[in-house]
N, C-alpha and C positions, 0 to 999 in steps of 0.2 A: 636744706638741700645741697648736695654736692654739684659742683659746677668745674669746669675746666677751661683755661685760657691758653689759646694758640695765637702765634704771633706777637710780634712787638712794635711793629710799624704803627702810627697813627692813621687813623682812618679818613682815606680820601675819596670815598663813594659818596659822590652829592646826588641831590635829586632835582629832576626840574619837572615839577608837576608829578603827578600821581603815575605816569606811565613811562617816565624816562629817567635811568641812572645813568651816569657817567664818571670816570675817574677824574680827577681834579690833578693834570699833571703837565709838566714842559713839552712833552712828548704827545704827538696828535694819535688819538685812536685809530685803531686800523680794521676794527672787526663789531659787529653789531649782532648782538644775540638775543632773539626775541622769546622769552618765558611768559606765555598767555599774553594779555595783554602790553606786559612792561617791555622794553625795551633796554638793554645794557649796550653803553658806547664802552669799548675794552680794548685793551692791547693784546695779541696773539701771543708774544713769548712766554708771559707769566701763566698762562691760561695752557697753552699747548705741551710746557713743560710738567705737569701735573695729571692731565686730563688725556687718555687715549682716546677715548670718544670725541673730544673736540678737533683732535690732531684730524681723525678719519672725516668727521664733518667739514672743517676748514679745507682739506685737499679737495673735497667732493666741489666744494662750493667755488673753488679757484676754476675748475675745472668747466663748471658751467657759467664763471664769470657771474657769480652772483653776490649781492653785498649785504646779505644777511644769511644768520643761520636760524632757525627755526627748531626749538624743541618743545615738542607737543606732550601733553600728558606728563609733564616733567613733575617727579614726586618730591611733595612740599613746596611746589609752586615758585614765585619769586623770591619771596623770603628765604627758601633752602638754597635756591642758585647762588643768590646775595652771601651765605656763609662760605660756600665753596669758592665764590670767587674772590673774596676778602683773603681766603686762605691761599691762595696761588699768589696773590701779591705780599702775602707777608703781613697783613694789617691783624691787628688784635680781635680776636674772634672768643666770644663766651660761650661755652657750651654747659648746657643744664638739663634738667629733666625734660623740658618743655619743649626744647628746640632738637635734642639731640637725635630722636628718631629720625626727624626729617634730613637732618644734615647726613646722616649714614646713608639713606636711602637716596639721597641726591648724590652723595660720593659714588655710590654704587652706579647709579645710572650714568656717572661721566666717567666711569671705569678709573678714580683714581685710586690706584693699586701701586704696590712696593716695587713693580716692574716698572713704572714711570719715574719714581723718586723716592729715595730713601726717608721711611718716616712720614709717608703719605697721609692723607687724611684718613682714610678707611682705616688704617693701622692704628692711628691714633683715638680715632673715636670706639674702636671695638677695645683698645686698653681702657679707656674712660669707663665703657659700658662694664667690663668684667671687674675693674678694682673698686668702683664707686658705687654706679647705680644700682648693681643686683645686689650689692652688699646691703643697700638701704631700703628697709620697709617703704617708708613715703614715696621714695622717687620711684621704686619699683611698679607702684599703684600708678603713678603719673604716667610715666612711661607706657605702661600699657594701656592708658585710656587715650593716650597721643597716638598710639599706634594705628587706632581703629580706623583712623581717616587715612592712613597709609597703606591700606590694604591694594593689592595683595605682595607689596615690596618689604613690607615689615613680618609677614609672615614667612615669605621665599627666605627672608636673611635670620630667620629663628629668633627675631626679637621677641616676637608675642611667647613663643615657647619658654625663653628663658626667661622672661617675665614670670610667665603664671607658674612656673618650678619654683622659683626664687620665694613669692609670696607663699605659695602653699609651704614651702619648706618652712618658712617663718613661723606659720601659723602652727605648726607641729613642735616648736620647740617649747620645754618645759616653761610655763609662766614665771618661774624663780629664777630661770637664766635669762630672762628678756633685759636687754643692757640697753635698747633703744627707744625713742619715743615713738608713741602711737597715737591713737585717736587723732586722726589727720583730718577728719572732717568734722569732729565735734568740739564747739568753740565752749571754753569754759567761761562762765560766770567770772566777775571781777572776785566774787569771796572765794570759790574754787580756786582762783589763781593764787591768792594770798594762803590759803590752808596747802597747796601743792608746794609752795614757794618753803614754808616750814617744815615740810616732810623731808627727812634724809633720804639721799638715793637708795640705800639699804631698806628703809622702810616703805619706800614707793615700790620697787621692784618686788618685794614680799607681798605687797597688795595686789598685784597684777591678777586681774579674773581669767580665767578660762576661756571666756568669749571675748578678749580684748580687742579681736581682729574684726568682729562681725561689721562693726558700723564702716571702717575703713573703706572696705571694698564694697558697700552699698553704692556708691557712685558709679561702677563698673556698668558697662553695657550689658543686658542681659546675656547676651550670646557670651560674652566674655567671663561674665558671672559664672556662668555654667560651666565653661572648661576651668575655673580657677577650683569651683567646689568639688568636679570631677576629681581633678589631681588631689586635692586635698582627703576625698574618702578613699581615695586608690592606695595612698598612704600607709592607711590602717591604725592611724595613731591617734584620729581624733574621736573623741567621745560623741555618741550619738545625740546626746542632748544638746551639746555646743551646737552641733550641725542643725539641729532643729531650731534653735534660738537665732542662728545667722539666717536661715529661710524664712524664719517669721519676720525680722528685723527689716530684711530686703522687701516682704510683699508689704509690709506698713509702710516703708519708704516710696513705693511707687504705684500700687494699687490706689484707686481713689477711693474716697469714702463714699460718694453717692453713686446711687444707681444708674442714674442719666450720665454719669461720666464715664462708667464702665461701660455701656452699651454705646456710647457714641460712636459716630461713623469715623470720625478723626482717631479712637484711641481702642477701637474693639478688636482689631487684628492684634495690637500690641499687647493688649491685657491676655487675650486668648494664648498668646506664646508666653507670657510670663508665667500664666498660670499653669500652663501645662509643663514649662521648664521648670517650676518649684515642686510638681507633683515628682517629677521623673526625678528629681534631687532627694527625695525623702529619705531618710536614714532606714536602711534595712534590717531594722530591729523590732519588729511587729507593734511600731507605733510608739514605742517608747520615748523616742527622742522628742516628739513633738506632742504638745498638750491636744487633748480632743478639742478642747475650744477653737485651736486654731485652725484644726483640720476641717472641722465643721463651717467656719467662717469661709475657710478656701473653697469647701464644698457647694456655698451659696454662689461664691464669684463664679466657678466653673459654671454651673448651671446657668448664670445669665449671660455668660459671655459664649456659652456654648460650647465649652471646652470638649475635646474627641471623647469617645466613648471609653476608652482604656484609661485616661485621665480620672475620669468620675469613679470607674470601676475600682480603680486602686485606692482612691480616697474612701470610698465605701469601705471596703475590706481594713483598712487601716483605721477608720472610726469604729466599725465593730469590735476590734480588738479592746477599745478602753472607753466603751459607751458608759460604762459605770461613772466615768468623771465628768460628763456633760452635765450642764445645766438644762432647766425648761427653756429658757431665753434661747440656748444655742441650737436646739433641734426645731425650732419655729421658722421653718424654711417655707418662705412664700410660694404657694402653686402658682404653677405654670398652665397655660391653655393646653389641653381642653378642659383640664379639672377646674371645678366649679368652687371648690372649697378656698378659705382663705389660706391655709397651710396645705403643705404637701404631705397628706397621710400616708400615702403609697410608698415614700421614700422611707418615713420613720420606720413604717412597719416593716419594710425589707431589712432596715439597721437591725431591729430587734429581733427579726429572724437568723439573720447572719450571728448577732451576738448570741442567741442562745445556741446556735450550732458550733461556735467556737467553745462555749461553757462544756457542751458534752464533751468535744473532742478532748479539751484540755484535760479533764476529769478522768477522761476514759470510762465513760459510764455509757453504756448502750440500752437505751430506753426507748421504748415505741411512744408512750405516752410520757408527756411532759409533766404530769401530776402524779408519774411513778414513785414509791414509797422511797426506792433506794436514791434516786436522783435528787428527790427532797433532803434526804437527810445529808448528802454529801455537798449540799448548797446552802445550809440554813447558817452552818457557821462561816460562811463568804460574806465579808460587807459589801463585795462588789454588787452581788445579785439583789441584794437589798438596796442600794442605791438605786440601780436599774428601776426596783418596782416603785420607789418614791418619784423617779423621773416619769415613769409611765403615767401613775395617777395625776402628779403634777400637770403633765402635757395634756391628759385627758380633761383636766379642769379647765384647761387653757380654750381647747378647740371645742369643747361642750358649747361655748357661746356661739359657734357658727350655725345658724340656720340651715345651711345647705349640708352639714354634716349629717349622714344616713345614720340609722340605728345600728346597721350590719357594720358599719366602717369603726363604730364607737367599740362595738360589742368585740369584734376580732382584735383590735389594738388591745383592748382592755385582757384578752386571753391570749396574748402573746408571750406573757411571763407565767411561770408556774405558780402554782398557788402558795409556794412556799415562799416565794418572793414577798408577800404580803402579810406579814405578822399581825400588822394594824390596817383594818379597811376604811378609815377617817378619811384618807385621800380619795379613794376610790367612791364613797358615799357623798364627799362634795360633788365630785365631778358628775353622777348620777343626780344628785339634785339641780345642778345648774344645766344639765340636759333637760330632765324635766320641765325646769322653769322656760328654758328658751323653746320648746317643742311641745307645747301644750296641744296638740292636735293628736297626740298619739293613743292609739286604741289601748284597752284593757289588757290585752295579750302583749302590744309592744311593753307596757310599761311593765307585764311581768317577767318579760324577758331581761330586760336592761335591768330591773332589782333583782334578777336571778343571780346577776352577777355578785353579789354583796353576801357576804356570810355576817350575819347581824351579831353572831356571838364574838366576831373579832373590832366590835366597835367600842370605843372607849366611852365613859362614862357621860362625857361632855355630849360626844356624838349621839349618843344614845338617846340624851334628853332633847336634843334638837330632832331626831327622827318620830321619837314620841308624839311631836306636835306637829309633824310636817304633813299638811293636808294633801300635798302632790303626791305622796308614797300610796300605793294601795294599802287598805285596810288591813289586811292579812299582815302584809309586812308590818306596820304599827303594832299589832298585837303581838308579833313575835319578837319584837323589841322590848315591849312592856314584859311579856312573859319572861325572857330571859334574862332581863335586869332584876326580877323578883328572884329568879333562881340564884343568880349572882349575889343577891344580896344575902338569902338565905345559906348559900355556902360560906360566905363571909361570915355571918353571924355564926355559925357551925365552927367553922374553923376556930374562930376568936374564943369560942367555948371550950373548945376541945384541940389542945395543942398536939395530941397525936395525928389529928387531919391534916397539918401542915406537910406531913410526911406522905399523905396520900390525896395530894388538892385534886387531882385530874381525876382519880377514881370516885372520890367523894362528889365531884361536880356531875359526873356521868351518873353516878347512883342517884342522887337528887333530881337531876334531870329524867331519870326514867320514871321517879317515883311520882315525879310530878304529872307527868304525861299520862299516868294510868290515873292519877287521881282528877285530872283536867277532864278525862273521858267520863268517867263517872257524872262529874259536875254538869257535863253536857247533855247526859241522859237527863239528870235531875231538873237541868234548865229547860228542857223540852214540855216536862209535864208543869212545872211554875208559868211556863209563856201560853201554855193553853188554858190556865186559870187565870192569868192575866188577861187574856184577851176575851173570856167570857165575862169578867169583873168589868171591863172597858164597856162592852155592850150593853150591859145592866144599869152601867152609870149613866149612859146615853139614853136609854130609855127613861130612867128617874128622873134626870135634871138635862133636858135639851138646851137650857138657855145658859148653861154655867160654862164659862169658858176655861174655869180651871178643873172642872172636874175630871178630866180625864190624865191630868199632869202627874201620874202615880210616880212616875221616876224623872229626873231632868232631861229635859229634851236632848242635850248632847249625848248623855250616855245612852238614852232609848236610840237614838241615830244607830250610834255604834252598835247596840245591841241587834236591831235589825239589820244592819249592814253582816255583821257577824254572823247571824241566826240564817240570813237569806244565802249568803256563800256556802256555810256549812250545811245548808239544807240542799243546794245545788250541787255540792260536790261530797257527799256524805260518802261515798265510794272511793274518792280519792282524796286522801290527806295528807299527799306531798306538798311541799314548802314551797312557798315562791322565794327561799333565798336557798342561798347555798347550804344552809344549815338545816334543811326543809325536815330531814328525816327525824329530827328530836322536836319539831315544833308544832305548837299545837294549832288546832281547827277552830277554837274559841276562847274566850278568856271570863273569867268569873264576874259576874254584874255585880255582885256585892264588893269589888275591889275599889273603893272610892280613891285610893293613891293613884292608880292607872287610870282612872277616867279625868280625874284633875289634871294629870299632866298635859291632856289633849286641850285644856283649855286657854293654856299660854302659848303665845306667838312670838317666836323670831327664827331668823333667817343667818345661816352663814355662807349663802351663795352671793 
């Protein structure tokens, strides 16, 4: 810390209690100056020789026969006046970053200019500020902090502005050229100190990070911090990532962790101002400077403290630009009244809509339908859209546990992203399974709607195995899962047998699928005839053996139930063979009874929900 000593005489100012100061001298004092509650018994001559204002006040007091002079609202209070008085007497005074602003404001108030005496206090302090304080990183921060309590004097004297400019200029210096000490507020551990002492000056300077300054300015009041950051940004030499790191560090330093502390009456207004200030300071780089996780946390706080609409809108826009970086935990934002769900579904829906709009604009693709083939091909190679697909499915899996989540909200959120964002439907299947488990009162039509979101052809082998045994799924969906697993197995076998088929995998798959569909239709017709024969044989069996409990068990009971369900569904929907899943056009309406492999899979039970 820089300091400056003024005067050479010993300190003769004595204290009498807490409210009286006097000069110990052979000459009797002849003037009393009251500064606040403290009274100073002093001599006129040394004071009047350097202070123009005291000259005027003493002259007026003499005219009014007054014994005391009152200095109301004196900047810096009694301590600042004491420095000025000692300077007038020529006593030793030490100025440093903690008291120099108060002394400068007090000297200005007393009009201690060069017109009164050569080398007066104002001149000496200005030299000290220019030559030492504003050249020091740490001292500039300390002076700026102390200047807060001396408004408007410190502002009018340009001390605040000069400090801010000094700090901002130093943050823009290339780290390799930094030769001053920093980390003013960061206390090193003993181990760190030992390591630091062993590092040479050159090595230390070369290792200075770009964000070396962000911690030191975190102690500033939010208003001063805002002005410093605005100046830093205006210089145009600071990377947006570093600015984002500075804002994050400041938010972590000042925003409380608990919700109760955020919204408490004592701090709600300060927290609201802090959030709004940080939002307005976000780098104008399309959200590159700040992580999506930080922006989402800031949005949560902004909602809790009821920040203004413009701040929340700006956050939403910034988040939508980089939603692909978010995690499921980041977007689990609690809902507020009048919403009845646990999490704010509408907010996430809004973010997804904005993200997709930005994606279309950035790729220059004009499409009316989000499932448009051209749009899909343009995003298939983009990892960001795939990440959003995983994010949505993970989020659906979390909110599916909510008993108040409506089916329409689940479906709308699932359809917010294009089909191409889900090359794999395992995550969506898991979310649907959880929703079916938690909402057991769904009707058959509602189950059909939610299962229609899923394409069983895009399930992995493990997910298909689970779906095949899942009693919560409609029977037709289970049949489709079994069917496509058989087709896939057949295609794999054929591909293994014929290397040429590896070059035409998709074509062979579709060819196999089409052939299997025709085959299945023929088998269905035969099944109808066999079923009639089966029912007649059961009736005959009942007549011949009424007391036999096993006489009618010609088929395993589980397979029989599946057959009855499939047959009844097929009979009731003979004219409508559309699938209950997104792969419905290639899906069967029934399954071959003789397939023991398919039916046996339905006897095993396990769950991934």
